[in-house]
LOZABA-842957 format. One record per residue (C-alpha): residue number from 1; x, y, z; residue in three letters. Coordinates in steps of 0.02 Angstrom, whole numbers, plus 50000, padded with zeros to 5 digits. Layout:
// residues N
+-----+-------+-------+-------+-----+
:   n :  east : north :    up : res :
+-----+-------+-------+-------+-----+
: NUM :     X :     Y :     Z : Ala :
...
+-----+-------+-------+-------+-----+
//
This chain:
// residues 226
+-----+-------+-------+-------+-----+
:   n :  east : north :    up : res :
+-----+-------+-------+-------+-----+
:   1 : 50886 : 52263 : 48454 : Met :
:   2 : 50966 : 52237 : 48619 : Ser :
:   3 : 51123 : 52315 : 48629 : Arg :
:   4 : 51285 : 52199 : 48640 : Ile :
:   5 : 51375 : 52200 : 48823 : Arg :
:   6 : 51553 : 52198 : 48832 : Ile :
:   7 : 51644 : 52103 : 48946 : Asp :
:   8 : 51800 : 52127 : 49012 : Ala :
:   9 : 51842 : 51951 : 49027 : Val :
:  10 : 51791 : 51916 : 48866 : Leu :
:  11 : 51898 : 52027 : 48805 : Ile :
:  12 : 52054 : 51958 : 48892 : Gln :
:  13 : 52000 : 51779 : 48827 : Ala :
:  14 : 51996 : 51835 : 48651 : Val :
:  15 : 52156 : 51936 : 48675 : Ile :
:  16 : 52233 : 51774 : 48742 : Ala :
:  17 : 52198 : 51656 : 48637 : Gly :
:  18 : 52239 : 51749 : 48481 : Ala :
:  19 : 52422 : 51779 : 48557 : Leu :
:  20 : 52425 : 51615 : 48608 : Ser :
:  21 : 52361 : 51555 : 48427 : Phe :
:  22 : 52513 : 51663 : 48347 : Ala :
:  23 : 52623 : 51589 : 48461 : His :
:  24 : 52593 : 51402 : 48401 : Leu :
:  25 : 52576 : 51457 : 48226 : His :
:  26 : 52768 : 51546 : 48229 : Asp :
:  27 : 52823 : 51382 : 48315 : Leu :
:  28 : 52730 : 51267 : 48183 : Ala :
:  29 : 52807 : 51349 : 48040 : Glu :
:  30 : 52989 : 51387 : 48109 : Ala :
:  31 : 52978 : 51171 : 48147 : Ala :
:  32 : 52964 : 51150 : 47952 : Gly :
:  33 : 52783 : 51165 : 47936 : Gln :
:  34 : 52734 : 51305 : 47834 : Asp :
:  35 : 52572 : 51351 : 47740 : Gly :
:  36 : 52399 : 51291 : 47822 : Trp :
:  37 : 52474 : 51156 : 47908 : Lys :
:  38 : 52585 : 51298 : 48033 : Ala :
:  39 : 52386 : 51365 : 48041 : Trp :
:  40 : 52301 : 51189 : 48092 : Ala :
:  41 : 52443 : 51174 : 48259 : Tyr :
:  42 : 52340 : 51299 : 48349 : Pro :
:  43 : 52176 : 51234 : 48326 : Val :
:  44 : 52228 : 51061 : 48345 : Ser :
:  45 : 52306 : 51125 : 48531 : Val :
:  46 : 52145 : 51246 : 48579 : Asp :
:  47 : 52040 : 51094 : 48526 : Leu :
:  48 : 52121 : 50979 : 48632 : Leu :
:  49 : 52126 : 51103 : 48794 : Leu :
:  50 : 51939 : 51143 : 48766 : Val :
:  51 : 51887 : 50930 : 48767 : Ala :
:  52 : 51982 : 50895 : 48921 : Ala :
:  53 : 51917 : 51053 : 49014 : Trp :
:  54 : 51726 : 51001 : 48975 : Arg :
:  55 : 51788 : 50810 : 49031 : Arg :
:  56 : 51849 : 50885 : 49200 : Met :
:  57 : 51692 : 50976 : 49223 : Arg :
:  58 : 51569 : 50847 : 49178 : Ile :
:  59 : 51674 : 50712 : 49313 : Thr :
:  60 : 51800 : 50797 : 49410 : Ala :
:  61 : 51894 : 50639 : 49472 : Asp :
:  62 : 51928 : 50602 : 49302 : Asn :
:  63 : 52102 : 50576 : 49280 : Arg :
:  64 : 52135 : 50531 : 49089 : Ala :
:  65 : 52053 : 50703 : 49087 : Ala :
:  66 : 52169 : 50795 : 49199 : Trp :
:  67 : 52319 : 50718 : 49089 : Val :
:  68 : 52266 : 50765 : 48919 : Trp :
:  69 : 52233 : 50948 : 48982 : Phe :
:  70 : 52395 : 50961 : 49059 : Val :
:  71 : 52495 : 50883 : 48898 : Ile :
:  72 : 52378 : 51045 : 48798 : Ala :
:  73 : 52410 : 51164 : 48923 : Leu :
:  74 : 52614 : 51130 : 48914 : Thr :
:  75 : 52600 : 51136 : 48721 : Ala :
:  76 : 52516 : 51290 : 48741 : Ser :
:  77 : 52624 : 51383 : 48854 : Leu :
:  78 : 52792 : 51300 : 48803 : Gly :
:  79 : 52748 : 51382 : 48616 : Ala :
:  80 : 52724 : 51558 : 48714 : Asn :
:  81 : 52887 : 51515 : 48798 : Val :
:  82 : 52977 : 51459 : 48669 : Ala :
:  83 : 52923 : 51630 : 48546 : Thr :
:  84 : 52987 : 51747 : 48664 : Ala :
:  85 : 53174 : 51757 : 48640 : Gly :
:  86 : 53220 : 51587 : 48715 : Leu :
:  87 : 53230 : 51486 : 48567 : Leu :
:  88 : 53315 : 51543 : 48398 : Asp :
:  89 : 53162 : 51516 : 48276 : Leu :
:  90 : 53284 : 51504 : 48112 : Ser :
:  91 : 53365 : 51348 : 48196 : Asp :
:  92 : 53249 : 51242 : 48290 : Val :
:  93 : 53331 : 51098 : 48367 : Pro :
:  94 : 53305 : 50919 : 48308 : Ala :
:  95 : 53206 : 50860 : 48453 : Trp :
:  96 : 53073 : 51012 : 48430 : Leu :
:  97 : 53048 : 50970 : 48256 : Arg :
:  98 : 52998 : 50785 : 48307 : Ile :
:  99 : 52881 : 50844 : 48448 : Leu :
: 100 : 52791 : 50974 : 48319 : Val :
: 101 : 52774 : 50824 : 48192 : Ala :
: 102 : 52704 : 50715 : 48314 : Gly :
: 103 : 52577 : 50805 : 48385 : Trp :
: 104 : 52432 : 50786 : 48264 : Pro :
: 105 : 52452 : 50592 : 48305 : Ala :
: 106 : 52447 : 50636 : 48510 : Leu :
: 107 : 52304 : 50753 : 48506 : Ala :
: 108 : 52202 : 50627 : 48376 : Phe :
: 109 : 52242 : 50502 : 48517 : Leu :
: 110 : 52180 : 50627 : 48677 : Gly :
: 111 : 52042 : 50673 : 48571 : Gly :
: 112 : 51969 : 50501 : 48547 : Thr :
: 113 : 51964 : 50429 : 48716 : Leu :
: 114 : 51920 : 50600 : 48786 : Leu :
: 115 : 51755 : 50580 : 48659 : Val :
: 116 : 51748 : 50394 : 48705 : His :
: 117 : 51772 : 50392 : 48887 : Thr :
: 118 : 51612 : 50334 : 48989 : Pro :
: 119 : 51548 : 50455 : 49118 : Thr :
: 120 : 51532 : 50395 : 49281 : Thr :
: 121 : 51360 : 50371 : 49341 : Thr :
: 122 : 51332 : 50423 : 49530 : Pro :
: 123 : 51300 : 50263 : 49648 : Leu :
: 124 : 51100 : 50212 : 49647 : Ala :
: 125 : 51051 : 50247 : 49837 : Ala :
: 126 : 51032 : 50096 : 49919 : Pro :
: 127 : 50854 : 49988 : 49942 : Asp :
: 128 : 50777 : 50028 : 50114 : Pro :
: 129 : 50786 : 49884 : 50213 : Val :
: 130 : 50638 : 49811 : 50248 : Pro :
: 131 : 50557 : 49824 : 50450 : Ala :
: 132 : 50569 : 49665 : 50559 : Ala :
: 133 : 50414 : 49575 : 50556 : Ala :
: 134 : 50333 : 49573 : 50719 : Pro :
: 135 : 50347 : 49411 : 50826 : Leu :
: 136 : 50225 : 49309 : 50811 : Ala :
: 137 : 50142 : 49276 : 50983 : Ala :
: 138 : 50146 : 49077 : 51036 : Pro :
: 139 : 50007 : 48982 : 50988 : Ala :
: 140 : 49888 : 48940 : 51147 : Ser :
: 141 : 49827 : 48780 : 51194 : Asp :
: 142 : 49650 : 48753 : 51113 : Pro :
: 143 : 49523 : 48752 : 51281 : Val :
: 144 : 49410 : 48583 : 51270 : Pro :
: 145 : 49253 : 48606 : 51234 : Asp :
: 146 : 49172 : 48579 : 51419 : Val :
: 147 : 48943 : 48554 : 51420 : Thr :
: 148 : 48886 : 48606 : 51582 : Val :
: 149 : 48692 : 48526 : 51627 : Glu :
: 150 : 48595 : 48640 : 51733 : Arg :
: 151 : 48515 : 48538 : 51858 : Ala :
: 152 : 48333 : 48516 : 51831 : Pro :
: 153 : 48226 : 48647 : 51914 : Glu :
: 154 : 48100 : 48616 : 52025 : Pro :
: 155 : 47915 : 48632 : 51947 : Ala :
: 156 : 47813 : 48767 : 52045 : Pro :
: 157 : 47676 : 48690 : 52149 : Glu :
: 158 : 47520 : 48746 : 52049 : Leu :
: 159 : 47357 : 48775 : 52196 : Pro :
: 160 : 47220 : 48634 : 52153 : Pro :
: 161 : 47097 : 48678 : 52048 : Thr :
: 162 : 46912 : 48653 : 52086 : Pro :
: 163 : 46819 : 48524 : 52010 : Ala :
: 164 : 46723 : 48548 : 51843 : Ala :
: 165 : 46621 : 48475 : 51734 : Asp :
: 166 : 46700 : 48312 : 51622 : Pro :
: 167 : 46587 : 48377 : 51491 : Ala :
: 168 : 46642 : 48567 : 51483 : Arg :
: 169 : 46816 : 48525 : 51520 : Val :
: 170 : 46796 : 48400 : 51365 : Ser :
: 171 : 46755 : 48538 : 51258 : Val :
: 172 : 46855 : 48684 : 51324 : Leu :
: 173 : 47021 : 48562 : 51329 : Ala :
: 174 : 47131 : 48634 : 51203 : Pro :
: 175 : 47205 : 48497 : 51047 : Ala :
: 176 : 47385 : 48441 : 51089 : Pro :
: 177 : 47505 : 48562 : 51023 : Ala :
: 178 : 47615 : 48502 : 50859 : Ala :
: 179 : 47794 : 48488 : 50884 : Val :
: 180 : 47916 : 48538 : 50758 : Pro :
: 181 : 48024 : 48390 : 50685 : Pro :
: 182 : 48192 : 48484 : 50730 : Ala :
: 183 : 48130 : 48520 : 50925 : Leu :
: 184 : 48078 : 48369 : 50936 : Leu :
: 185 : 48250 : 48290 : 50855 : Asp :
: 186 : 48334 : 48403 : 50988 : His :
: 187 : 48227 : 48352 : 51117 : Ala :
: 188 : 48252 : 48165 : 51097 : Arg :
: 189 : 48444 : 48207 : 51118 : Lys :
: 190 : 48426 : 48279 : 51284 : Leu :
: 191 : 48310 : 48140 : 51339 : Ala :
: 192 : 48437 : 48002 : 51277 : Asp :
: 193 : 48566 : 48105 : 51359 : Ala :
: 194 : 48458 : 48121 : 51523 : His :
: 195 : 48441 : 47926 : 51528 : Gln :
: 196 : 48620 : 47905 : 51500 : Thr :
: 197 : 48688 : 48011 : 51655 : Ala :
: 198 : 48545 : 47970 : 51771 : Thr :
: 199 : 48480 : 47786 : 51722 : Gly :
: 200 : 48294 : 47859 : 51726 : Asn :
: 201 : 48186 : 47934 : 51591 : Arg :
: 202 : 48162 : 48115 : 51571 : Ile :
: 203 : 47997 : 48181 : 51641 : Asp :
: 204 : 47895 : 48327 : 51561 : Ser :
: 205 : 47945 : 48441 : 51704 : Ala :
: 206 : 48131 : 48428 : 51667 : Thr :
: 207 : 48109 : 48417 : 51483 : Leu :
: 208 : 48013 : 48582 : 51492 : Arg :
: 209 : 48155 : 48653 : 51598 : Ala :
: 210 : 48292 : 48603 : 51483 : Arg :
: 211 : 48214 : 48676 : 51326 : Leu :
: 212 : 48128 : 48828 : 51386 : Gly :
: 213 : 47948 : 48779 : 51317 : Val :
: 214 : 47763 : 48782 : 51394 : Pro :
: 215 : 47709 : 48666 : 51487 : Ala :
: 216 : 47595 : 48607 : 51361 : Pro :
: 217 : 47706 : 48588 : 51220 : Leu :
: 218 : 47826 : 48499 : 51353 : Ala :
: 219 : 47698 : 48365 : 51370 : Asp :
: 220 : 47670 : 48337 : 51199 : Ala :
: 221 : 47868 : 48324 : 51168 : Ile :
: 222 : 47857 : 48188 : 51317 : Thr :
: 223 : 47720 : 48081 : 51260 : Ala :
: 224 : 47799 : 48076 : 51067 : Gln :
: 225 : 47961 : 48030 : 51159 : Leu :
: 226 : 47887 : 47869 : 51280 : Ala :
+-----+-------+-------+-------+-----+
//
């Protein structure tokens, strides 16, 4: 079993509370409150003192808690001083009887206000200021589309070929290359643009340079464009 630790502060608090309790009882009894009523007055004063102290611990800037703490402390100290021989308990003045008789209502009002006083909540932290959005760069003017036409490269001069046998040439000559429809449409657009710009029909060498195709295919395309 754990030993009970004797604390000097706790012993002092018990002694002070007992003496104050007895002084309040004697004062209430001298003011005409006999029996159990005289014992209820010290309990009422001490409870109001504790309630005000707890409210002050929660919110130190609560003015109502400070006011009721001072009232309860004054009642307790007043009873201690009055019973120290400064007041004739056999002949209590009328104003003190009025204060003792009105104390229950005052204590009830103070306890009710202390219990139902809302506690102040800490202020919420302000919302962070959103960072400023970067300035948008000014829109640049659209660049116009420019079409650059390359000048036709001169066709390289081929060396003269020796005369060949016509029968053999007819046998060895390759068949005309088949032109894809998409390539033919593109070649037709180039031919129309060339004729519009120069006024002349496009030849096979110029078309081959524009399209980048072999000479037989360029000749076949030129033949279909004619």
